[in-house]
TIRO-530113 format. One line per 2 residues: number of its first residue (from 1); for each residue x, y, z of C-alpha. Coordinates in Angstrom, 1 decimal. Layout:
N
NUM	X/Y/Z  ...
***
This chain:
298
1	-10.1/35.3/-24.3  -13.3/34.0/-25.6
3	-12.8/30.6/-26.4  -9.0/30.6/-25.6
5	-9.8/30.7/-21.7  -12.7/28.2/-20.4
7	-12.1/30.4/-17.1  -9.6/32.5/-15.3
9	-5.9/31.0/-15.4  -7.1/27.9/-17.1
11	-6.0/27.9/-21.0  -7.3/26.3/-23.7
13	-4.0/25.1/-25.4  -6.0/22.6/-28.0
15	-8.2/26.2/-29.4  -4.9/28.0/-29.3
17	-3.1/25.9/-30.9  -5.8/25.4/-33.9
19	-5.8/29.1/-33.5  -2.4/29.5/-35.1
21	-0.8/30.2/-31.2  2.0/27.4/-30.9
23	3.1/26.9/-26.5  6.2/27.8/-25.9
25	8.3/26.5/-23.3  7.5/29.8/-20.8
27	4.0/29.7/-18.9  1.4/31.6/-20.7
29	3.2/32.8/-23.4  2.2/31.8/-27.4
31	4.2/32.6/-30.2  1.6/33.4/-33.2
33	2.2/32.0/-36.6  0.7/34.1/-39.0
35	-0.7/33.5/-42.8  2.2/34.1/-45.4
37	0.5/32.4/-48.8  3.4/31.6/-51.8
39	6.1/33.7/-49.3  4.5/36.8/-50.0
41	4.0/39.5/-48.1  3.0/43.4/-49.2
43	5.4/46.4/-47.0  1.9/47.5/-45.4
45	2.1/43.9/-43.8  5.8/43.5/-43.1
47	5.6/47.4/-41.5  2.2/45.9/-39.1
49	4.0/42.8/-38.7  7.4/44.8/-37.3
51	4.7/46.7/-34.8  2.9/43.9/-33.4
53	6.4/42.5/-32.6  7.4/45.5/-30.8
55	4.4/45.9/-29.0  3.0/42.2/-27.7
57	6.1/40.5/-28.4  10.1/41.0/-27.8
59	10.8/43.3/-30.8  11.7/40.2/-33.5
61	9.9/37.7/-35.5  10.8/34.4/-36.4
63	10.8/33.1/-40.1  9.8/29.2/-40.6
65	11.3/26.7/-42.4  7.8/26.7/-44.6
67	7.8/30.6/-45.2  5.8/31.4/-42.0
69	6.1/34.4/-39.7  6.1/33.7/-36.3
71	5.6/36.1/-33.5  7.1/34.5/-30.3
73	6.0/35.5/-26.9  2.6/36.6/-26.7
75	0.9/36.6/-23.2  -1.7/34.9/-23.5
77	-4.0/37.4/-22.4  -3.0/39.7/-24.9
79	-3.6/37.1/-27.8  -7.4/38.6/-29.0
81	-6.4/42.2/-29.0  -3.6/40.6/-31.5
83	-5.7/39.5/-33.9  -8.0/42.2/-34.0
85	-5.0/44.4/-34.8  -3.0/42.1/-36.9
87	-6.4/41.5/-38.8  -7.6/45.0/-39.6
89	-4.1/45.4/-41.4  -4.8/42.3/-43.5
91	-2.5/40.3/-41.8  -3.9/36.9/-40.6
93	-3.1/34.0/-38.5  -2.6/30.7/-39.4
95	-3.1/27.1/-38.5  -2.3/24.3/-36.5
97	-2.8/20.6/-35.8  -4.6/18.2/-38.4
99	-5.8/20.5/-41.1  -4.5/21.7/-44.7
101	-1.6/24.9/-43.9  -1.1/27.5/-45.5
103	0.7/27.0/-49.7  4.5/27.4/-49.9
105	6.0/28.9/-53.3  8.6/29.5/-54.9
107	8.5/33.1/-57.1  7.9/30.9/-60.1
109	7.7/32.3/-64.3  6.8/36.1/-62.9
111	10.3/36.5/-61.7  12.6/33.5/-62.0
113	13.9/32.6/-65.8  14.4/29.0/-64.8
115	11.0/28.6/-63.4  8.2/26.8/-66.0
117	4.9/28.0/-64.5  3.8/31.2/-62.6
119	3.5/30.3/-59.3  1.9/32.7/-57.1
121	-2.0/32.7/-58.3  -2.0/29.2/-58.2
123	-1.2/29.2/-54.4  -3.5/32.1/-54.2
125	-6.0/29.3/-55.5  -5.2/26.1/-53.3
127	-5.0/28.1/-50.5  -8.7/29.1/-51.1
129	-10.4/26.0/-51.6  -8.7/23.7/-49.0
131	-6.7/26.2/-46.4  -7.7/25.5/-42.9
133	-9.5/22.2/-43.9  -10.0/19.3/-41.3
135	-8.3/16.2/-42.1  -7.0/13.3/-40.3
137	-3.7/14.7/-40.1  -1.8/18.0/-41.5
139	-1.4/18.3/-44.7  1.3/20.4/-46.5
141	0.9/21.9/-50.0  4.0/23.1/-51.7
143	5.0/24.7/-55.1  7.8/24.4/-57.4
145	8.2/26.3/-60.5  11.1/23.9/-61.6
147	12.9/21.0/-61.2  15.6/22.7/-59.4
149	13.0/21.8/-56.7  13.9/25.3/-54.5
151	10.1/24.1/-52.9  11.1/20.8/-52.3
153	7.5/19.4/-53.3  8.4/15.9/-53.4
155	8.7/16.8/-48.8  4.7/17.6/-48.9
157	1.6/15.8/-48.6  0.9/17.2/-52.2
159	3.8/18.7/-54.1  3.5/20.7/-57.9
161	6.7/21.0/-59.9  6.5/23.4/-63.0
163	7.8/21.2/-65.7  8.1/20.8/-69.4
165	7.4/18.3/-72.2  9.7/18.9/-75.1
167	9.6/18.1/-78.5  12.1/18.2/-81.4
169	11.5/19.6/-85.0  14.3/18.8/-87.5
171	13.3/21.6/-90.0  14.4/24.4/-87.8
173	17.6/22.6/-85.5  21.2/24.0/-86.8
175	22.6/21.1/-84.8  24.4/23.4/-83.0
177	25.1/21.0/-79.4  23.4/23.7/-77.1
179	20.8/20.9/-75.8  22.7/18.1/-75.9
181	25.1/20.3/-73.4  22.4/21.2/-70.9
183	21.3/18.1/-70.7  22.0/17.0/-67.7
185	20.6/13.5/-67.8  21.8/12.5/-71.3
187	18.1/12.8/-72.4  19.8/14.2/-75.7
189	21.9/12.6/-77.9  23.8/14.1/-81.4
191	25.5/11.7/-83.5  26.5/11.5/-86.9
193	25.1/9.2/-89.3  25.4/8.7/-93.0
195	23.1/11.0/-93.7  24.1/13.7/-91.8
197	23.5/14.7/-88.0  20.9/13.2/-86.0
199	19.2/13.9/-82.6  17.9/11.4/-80.7
201	15.8/12.4/-77.7  15.3/9.7/-75.2
203	12.0/10.2/-73.1  12.4/7.8/-70.4
205	15.7/10.0/-69.5  14.4/13.4/-69.2
207	13.2/15.2/-66.0  11.2/17.6/-67.8
209	13.3/20.5/-66.8  12.2/22.1/-69.9
211	16.2/23.4/-70.7  16.5/22.2/-73.8
213	13.5/24.3/-74.9  15.2/27.6/-72.8
215	18.7/27.0/-74.3  18.0/26.4/-78.2
217	18.8/29.3/-80.5  16.7/28.2/-83.0
219	13.4/27.1/-81.6  14.3/23.8/-82.4
221	13.0/22.4/-79.8  9.4/23.4/-78.5
223	7.7/22.7/-75.3  4.1/23.1/-73.4
225	4.8/24.0/-69.3  3.0/22.1/-67.2
227	2.5/20.4/-63.4  4.0/17.3/-62.1
229	2.8/16.6/-59.1  3.6/14.5/-56.2
231	1.5/12.5/-53.3  2.4/11.3/-49.8
233	5.7/12.9/-48.8  7.0/14.1/-45.6
235	9.8/15.5/-44.0  9.6/15.4/-39.7
237	10.5/12.9/-37.9  10.3/10.0/-40.4
239	11.1/11.4/-43.9  9.0/10.0/-47.0
241	9.0/11.2/-50.5  6.3/12.0/-52.1
243	5.4/9.5/-55.1  4.4/10.5/-58.5
245	0.7/8.7/-59.8  0.2/11.2/-62.9
247	1.8/12.0/-66.0  2.4/15.7/-66.5
249	-1.0/18.0/-66.3  -1.5/20.8/-68.4
251	-4.4/22.8/-67.2  -4.6/24.4/-63.7
253	-8.3/22.9/-63.5  -6.7/19.4/-63.7
255	-4.4/20.3/-60.6  -7.8/21.3/-58.9
257	-9.5/18.0/-59.6  -6.1/16.3/-58.5
259	-6.5/18.4/-55.1  -9.7/17.4/-54.9
261	-9.2/13.6/-55.2  -6.6/13.4/-52.8
263	-8.2/15.1/-50.2  -11.1/12.8/-50.8
265	-8.9/9.8/-50.1  -7.6/11.0/-47.3
267	-10.8/11.8/-45.8  -12.3/8.0/-46.8
269	-8.8/6.1/-45.6  -6.6/8.2/-43.2
271	-7.1/7.4/-39.7  -6.5/9.8/-36.6
273	-2.9/11.0/-36.4  -1.7/9.6/-39.7
275	0.3/11.6/-42.2  -1.0/11.1/-46.1
277	2.3/9.2/-47.0  1.4/6.4/-44.1
279	-2.4/6.1/-45.5  -1.0/5.5/-49.3
281	1.0/2.8/-47.6  -1.4/1.1/-46.2
283	-4.4/1.2/-48.5  -2.1/1.0/-51.6
285	-0.6/3.9/-53.7  -2.9/2.0/-56.9
287	-6.0/3.4/-55.1  -5.3/6.4/-55.0
289	-4.0/6.7/-58.4  -7.8/5.3/-60.0
291	-9.0/8.0/-58.0  -6.8/10.4/-59.5
293	-7.0/9.3/-63.1  -10.7/9.3/-62.9
295	-10.9/12.7/-61.4  -8.4/14.3/-63.6
297	-10.9/12.3/-66.6  -14.3/13.7/-65.7
***
């Protein structure tokens, strides 16, 4: 059993948990958490997972709330063999405990017409950079392609939400009213004045959904897609909505710089067993905001 068995009948539960095997109510049984980045699994991987669940578990898998796949009822004596077979098929084991978890993501602009950003490649790169990194507590990253927020970005320690900053071009506008109709937040108003129709755009009311841009038949609304980040969210015994400390970012490299900065902040200021949101509340959002802004500007 390698690191998992200190001696016969002496199970190293901490090592198993760190390695992605979670203790069950049944003695010597564990649920194997598999690594699924951005919610995507290939058909080949699915076939192997199915085979492994039938061979080592009870013939079924559990789909977690964070796009993960778990195989329950793995006997501790089968852990190493299960890992070997899965790894050979390109299926990796996830992690638990105080470290960066697998990145979740919606399907993004590659599939969804509402999305403002591509999510899969971003999820893979964030996972490559940070997955499994040791931190004071668990650290979750979630990416959602638009403000419909299917992945609930603000519930994550670091959330990424696809956004679009609109810009109106009067010269090509037909004042058809479609933009005003699709804006659910009243940011766009069309009024009749003595000189004709006028569009007013209230930037403070805009949620950067991009619907005005996507729906305009004349391309009078243009916009640049970007990333709206949130920090310190959590959803469990205690619920906390992540805070927005940066303007919309327009380059993926800026997202990585922000991720580097918030993780450094957490490593420096976080206490063992303390989620990022509590660290921010204790140290001050202004401290983190200063560090994030400096990182983005570098």
